[in-house]
C-alpha positions in Angstrom: 3.0 -51.5 -16.1 6.5 -49.9 -15.9 9.5 -52.2 -15.1 12.4 -51.6 -12.7 15.4 -53.9 -12.7 16.7 -54.2 -9.1 20.3 -55.4 -8.8 21.0 -56.6 -5.3 23.4 -59.0 -3.6 20.5 -60.7 -1.7 16.8 -61.1 -2.1 14.0 -63.2 -0.7 14.0 -66.0 0.6 17.5 -65.1 1.8 17.0 -64.3 5.5 19.9 -61.9 5.7 19.2 -58.3 6.6 20.7 -57.3 3.2 17.7 -58.7 1.4 14.9 -57.1 3.5 14.8 -53.5 2.0 14.5 -54.7 -1.7 12.2 -57.6 -0.8 9.8 -55.1 0.8 10.0 -52.6 -2.0 9.4 -55.4 -4.6 6.4 -56.6 -2.7 4.6 -53.2 -2.8 5.9 -51.4 -5.9 3.4 -53.2 -8.2 0.6 -51.6 -6.3 1.9 -48.2 -7.5 2.6 -49.1 -11.1 6.1 -50.6 -11.1 6.8 -54.3 -11.7 10.2 -55.4 -10.3 12.7 -57.7 -12.1 15.4 -58.8 -9.6 18.9 -59.9 -10.4 20.7 -61.2 -7.4 23.3 -63.7 -6.1 22.3 -67.3 -5.3 23.0 -68.1 -1.6 21.1 -71.4 -1.7 18.0 -70.4 0.1 14.7 -71.8 -1.3 11.1 -70.9 -0.7 8.7 -73.7 -0.1 5.0 -74.3 -0.8 3.2 -71.1 -1.6 5.6 -68.8 0.3 6.7 -67.0 -2.9 3.2 -66.3 -4.0 2.2 -65.1 -0.5 5.2 -62.8 -0.3 4.7 -61.4 -3.8 1.0 -61.5 -4.7 1.5 -59.3 -7.8 4.4 -61.5 -9.0 8.1 -60.7 -9.2 10.7 -62.0 -11.8 13.8 -63.1 -10.0 17.0 -64.1 -11.9 20.0 -65.7 -10.2 23.2 -64.4 -11.7 25.1 -67.5 -10.5 23.1 -70.7 -11.4 24.4 -72.6 -8.4 24.8 -71.6 -4.7 28.5 -72.5 -4.7 29.5 -68.9 -4.1 27.2 -68.3 -1.2 27.8 -67.8 2.4 29.4 -70.8 4.1 26.8 -72.8 6.0 29.2 -73.5 8.8 28.9 -72.7 12.5 31.2 -69.8 13.4 32.9 -72.0 16.0 33.9 -74.5 13.2 37.7 -74.3 12.4 37.1 -74.2 8.7 34.6 -71.3 9.1 37.2 -69.4 11.2 39.8 -69.9 8.5 37.4 -68.6 5.8 36.5 -65.5 7.9 40.2 -64.8 8.6 41.0 -65.1 4.9 38.3 -62.6 4.0 39.4 -60.2 6.6 43.0 -60.4 5.3 41.9 -59.7 1.7 39.7 -56.8 2.9 42.7 -55.2 4.5 44.7 -55.2 1.3 44.4 -52.4 -1.3 43.4 -54.9 -4.1 39.7 -54.4 -4.8 38.0 -51.0 -4.9 35.5 -50.4 -3.3 35.3 -53.9 -1.8 36.1 -57.5 -2.4 32.8 -58.1 -4.1 34.1 -56.2 -7.1 35.5 -59.6 -8.3 32.0 -61.0 -8.4 30.2 -58.1 -10.0 32.8 -57.7 -12.6 32.3 -61.3 -13.6 28.6 -60.8 -14.2 28.4 -57.4 -15.9 27.8 -58.9 -19.3 25.0 -61.1 -17.9 23.3 -58.1 -16.3 23.6 -56.3 -19.7 21.8 -59.3 -21.4 19.0 -59.1 -18.8 18.5 -55.4 -19.7 18.3 -56.2 -23.4 15.8 -59.0 -22.7 13.4 -57.3 -20.3 13.9 -53.6 -21.5 13.3 -52.1 -18.0 12.2 -48.4 -17.7 14.7 -47.9 -14.8 17.7 -49.7 -13.2 18.3 -49.7 -9.4 21.5 -50.9 -7.7 21.5 -51.2 -3.9 24.5 -51.4 -1.6 26.4 -52.7 0.4 28.4 -54.2 -1.0 29.1 -50.9 -2.7 30.8 -52.6 -5.7 27.3 -53.4 -7.0 27.3 -49.8 -8.2 30.0 -50.7 -10.7 27.3 -52.6 -12.5 25.2 -49.4 -12.5 28.1 -47.4 -13.9 28.6 -50.0 -16.7 24.9 -50.1 -17.6 24.7 -46.3 -17.7 27.5 -46.2 -20.3 25.9 -49.0 -22.4 22.2 -47.8 -22.0 22.5 -44.0 -21.4 18.8 -43.5 -22.0 17.7 -45.7 -19.0 17.7 -43.9 -15.7 19.9 -45.4 -13.0 19.2 -45.1 -9.3 21.9 -45.8 -6.8 20.6 -46.9 -3.4 22.9 -46.7 -0.3 21.5 -48.7 2.5 24.6 -47.9 4.6 27.1 -45.0 4.4 30.3 -45.4 2.5 33.3 -43.1 2.9 32.1 -41.8 6.3 31.7 -45.2 7.8 34.5 -47.1 9.5 33.3 -50.4 8.1 33.6 -49.3 4.5 36.0 -46.4 4.1 39.7 -47.2 3.3 41.8 -47.8 6.4 45.2 -49.2 7.0 46.9 -50.4 3.7 43.8 -49.5 1.8 44.4 -45.8 2.4 47.2 -46.2 -0.2 44.5 -46.2 -2.8 42.3 -43.5 -1.2 42.1 -41.6 -4.5 40.7 -44.7 -6.1 37.9 -44.9 -3.5 37.2 -41.2 -4.0 37.0 -41.5 -7.8 34.5 -44.4 -7.4 32.3 -42.4 -5.1 32.4 -39.4 -7.3 31.5 -41.5 -10.4 28.4 -42.9 -8.6 27.2 -39.5 -7.5 27.9 -37.9 -10.9 26.7 -40.6 -13.3 23.6 -41.8 -11.5 20.2 -40.1 -12.2 19.2 -40.4 -8.5 20.8 -41.4 -5.3 18.7 -42.7 -2.5 20.1 -42.8 1.1 18.7 -44.9 3.9 20.8 -43.1 6.5 20.3 -39.4 7.3 24.0 -38.9 8.0 24.9 -40.0 4.5 22.3 -37.7 3.1 23.8 -34.8 5.0 27.3 -35.8 4.0 26.3 -36.0 0.3 24.7 -32.5 0.4 27.9 -31.1 1.8 30.3 -32.9 -0.5 28.4 -32.9 -3.8 26.2 -29.7 -3.6 26.0 -29.6 -7.4 24.2 -32.9 -7.4 21.9 -32.2 -4.4 18.7 -32.3 -6.6 19.4 -36.0 -7.1 19.5 -36.9 -3.4 16.5 -38.5 -1.7 16.1 -39.9 1.8 14.2 -43.1 2.1 15.0 -44.7 5.5 14.4 -48.3 6.4 11.2 -49.3 8.1 8.9 -52.0 9.2 6.9 -54.5 7.1 3.2 -53.6 6.4 2.2 -57.0 7.9 3.7 -56.3 11.3 0.4 -55.2 12.8 -1.1 -58.6 11.9 1.7 -60.3 13.9 1.1 -57.9 16.8 -2.7 -58.7 16.7 -2.1 -62.4 16.7 0.3 -62.1 19.6 -2.2 -60.0 21.6 -4.9 -62.6 21.2 -2.7 -65.3 22.9 -2.7 -65.9 26.6 0.3 -64.3 28.2 2.8 -66.6 29.9 4.1 -66.0 33.5 7.7 -66.1 32.2 8.9 -62.7 31.0 10.7 -62.8 27.7 13.7 -60.6 26.8 14.8 -61.0 23.1 17.7 -59.9 21.0 17.2 -60.0 17.2 20.0 -59.6 14.7 23.4 -57.9 15.1 24.9 -58.1 18.5 28.4 -57.9 20.1 29.8 -61.0 21.8 30.8 -59.2 25.0 27.4 -57.4 25.1 25.2 -60.5 24.9 27.3 -62.1 27.7 26.6 -59.0 29.8 22.9 -59.2 28.9 22.9 -62.9 29.9 24.5 -62.1 33.3 21.9 -59.4 33.8 19.1 -61.9 33.2 20.8 -64.3 35.6 20.7 -61.6 38.3 17.0 -61.1 37.7 16.3 -64.8 38.1 18.5 -65.0 41.3 16.3 -62.2 42.7 13.2 -64.4 42.2 12.0 -63.2 38.9 11.1 -65.6 36.1 12.9 -64.2 33.0 14.0 -65.9 29.8 16.5 -64.6 27.2 15.9 -65.4 23.5 18.3 -64.8 20.7 17.6 -64.7 16.9 20.4 -64.6 14.4 23.5 -66.2 13.2 25.4 -68.4 15.6 28.4 -66.9 17.2 30.9 -67.9 19.9 28.8 -65.9 22.5 25.9 -68.3 22.2 27.7 -71.2 24.0 28.7 -68.8 26.8 25.2 -67.6 27.2 23.9 -71.2 27.3 26.4 -71.9 30.1 25.3 -68.9 32.1 21.5 -69.2 31.7 20.9 -73.0 31.1 17.2 -73.5 30.6 16.5 -69.7 30.8 18.0 -69.3 27.3 16.4 -70.0 24.0 18.5 -69.8 20.8 16.0 -69.6 17.9 18.7 -69.7 15.2 18.9 -67.8 11.9 15.2 -67.4 11.0 13.4 -65.9 8.0 12.3 -62.4 8.4 8.7 -63.3 9.0 9.5 -65.9 11.6 11.8 -63.5 13.4 9.0 -61.0 13.6 6.8 -63.6 15.3 9.4 -64.1 18.0 9.9 -60.3 18.4 6.3 -59.4 18.9 5.9 -62.1 21.6 8.6 -60.5 23.8 8.3 -58.3 26.8 11.5 -56.4 26.3 13.5 -56.1 23.0 17.3 -55.5 23.1 19.7 -54.1 20.6 23.3 -54.8 21.7 26.0 -53.5 19.5 29.7 -54.0 20.0 31.9 -51.0 20.9 33.4 -51.0 17.4 30.0 -51.2 15.7 28.7 -48.4 17.8 31.2 -46.0 16.2 29.5 -46.6 12.8 27.2 -43.9 11.2 24.8 -46.7 10.3 21.2 -46.9 11.7 20.2 -50.3 13.2 17.4 -51.3 10.8 15.9 -53.6 13.4 15.0 -50.6 15.6 12.3 -49.6 13.1 10.5 -52.9 13.8 11.2 -52.8 17.5 9.7 -49.3 18.0 6.7 -50.1 15.8 5.7 -52.9 18.2 5.4 -50.6 21.2 7.3 -53.1 23.3 9.9 -51.5 25.7 13.4 -51.4 24.2 16.9 -51.4 25.6 19.5 -50.1 23.2 23.1 -50.9 24.2 25.9 -49.0 22.5 23.6 -47.5 19.9 25.1 -45.5 17.0 24.6 -41.8 16.6 21.8 -42.5 14.1 20.2 -45.0 16.6 20.1 -42.3 19.3 18.5 -39.9 16.9 15.7 -42.4 16.0 15.1 -43.5 19.6 14.3 -39.8 20.5 11.0 -40.4 18.6 9.8 -43.0 21.2 9.4 -42.8 25.0 9.9 -46.4 26.1 13.5 -46.9 25.0 16.5 -46.8 27.3 19.9 -46.0 25.8 23.0 -47.3 27.6 26.7 -46.8 26.6 29.2 -49.4 27.7 27.0 -50.4 30.7 27.9 -52.7 33.5 25.9 -55.9 34.2 24.1 -54.3 37.2 23.1 -51.3 35.1 21.6 -53.5 32.4 19.8 -55.5 35.1 18.4 -52.3 36.7 17.1 -51.2 33.2 15.5 -54.6 32.7 13.6 -54.2 36.0 12.2 -50.9 34.9 11.3 -52.0 31.4 9.7 -55.2 32.4 7.3 -53.2 34.6 6.4 -50.9 31.7 3.3 -51.5 29.6 3.4 -52.0 25.8 2.6 -48.7 24.1 0.7 -48.1 20.9 3.3 -48.1 18.1 0.8 -47.0 15.4 2.2 -43.5 15.0 5.7 -44.8 14.5 4.5 -47.6 12.2 2.4 -45.2 10.1 5.5 -43.0 9.5 7.9 -45.8 8.7 5.9 -48.7 7.2 7.4 -50.2 4.0 4.2 -49.8 1.9 4.1 -46.0 2.5 7.8 -45.9 1.6 7.3 -48.0 -1.5 4.6 -45.5 -2.7 7.2 -42.7 -2.2 9.8 -44.6 -4.1 7.3 -45.3 -7.0 6.7 -41.6 -7.1 10.4 -40.8 -7.3 10.7 -43.4 -10.2 7.8 -41.8 -12.0 9.5 -38.4 -11.7 12.6 -39.8 -13.4 11.0 -41.3 -16.5 8.2 -38.7 -16.9 4.6 -39.3 -18.0 
């Protein structure tokens, strides 16, 4: 079986969204002739019992670049003073023109030699680096110089120079040429570039037309096991309480508006509960004060556990902040939302979100809505039936995408 070395900041069992794409690819690639070896950061998450074997029945070799979890994400509530200081410190560093393309450059520069040793030990047929953070591609550039015969694939899960979250702004614009040189190097030196976001694919075709034969679009998607979760949910007796759920990224002001909209529904005699899955933020306490026993905070769950909560809902909500809505990114959770067939309310969706939502009929898109507008939308969506999401699922399920990726890899290394 051919071997691919995947270099990623996060990987299973890390529940962060940054781990999902590579976890799903690694799960299915062996079915199509590619055995993954994963080199990633250690954030202190551990799998228990037979979880690893269940997730990767064909086996996956995972190597932590840092042996301890000391450099991982701080396990502190966002309301904790120390956590606020840490976040503020990171934001200050990110605003300074020190590290190109991002502050993770310090980490990846430290482990370039270790990754090189991994290549020598396992002799992979192909190397893949996946961003963000975009500095992970510095490792790919280094490996391409050291092992020029090994094809290198650069995977962009999010846009780079066209996205407000990553492009140089403020003081960082002083080193704009440095960011541009980094981007050009990745597109010139890699053997293939995979984009998850259609806008980044279009941008690359326009800016690097001489490299356009390298560019491939493999969007995000939904796990192959999602249908099983839906079937299990359908077999359970439906409760009288209607469930509205937000999973993943959300803006503080937006979730407070959603909570007040749910409060209005309950005042009007409906029995509606709001659930929230994801990292704790200051908005959680505000929502608790508004909804009391009509609010359930599930916490930061594993991807599989979050799916179970999702498919048991009556309406799913994506609520981005005004700033996040300006991004060119595509909210990856929407692929799972739409595959369930459950009615969806998208608040402040990005341009890419709006493009994707055009493929389904039971999604409402609202831009900077009032509380009453959100409440009215909930009334409509709660009265809609769950649709069959099979067509959307078939198009975007991760196993089908992994087969496409395996075919792209085969094309790079030849017979």
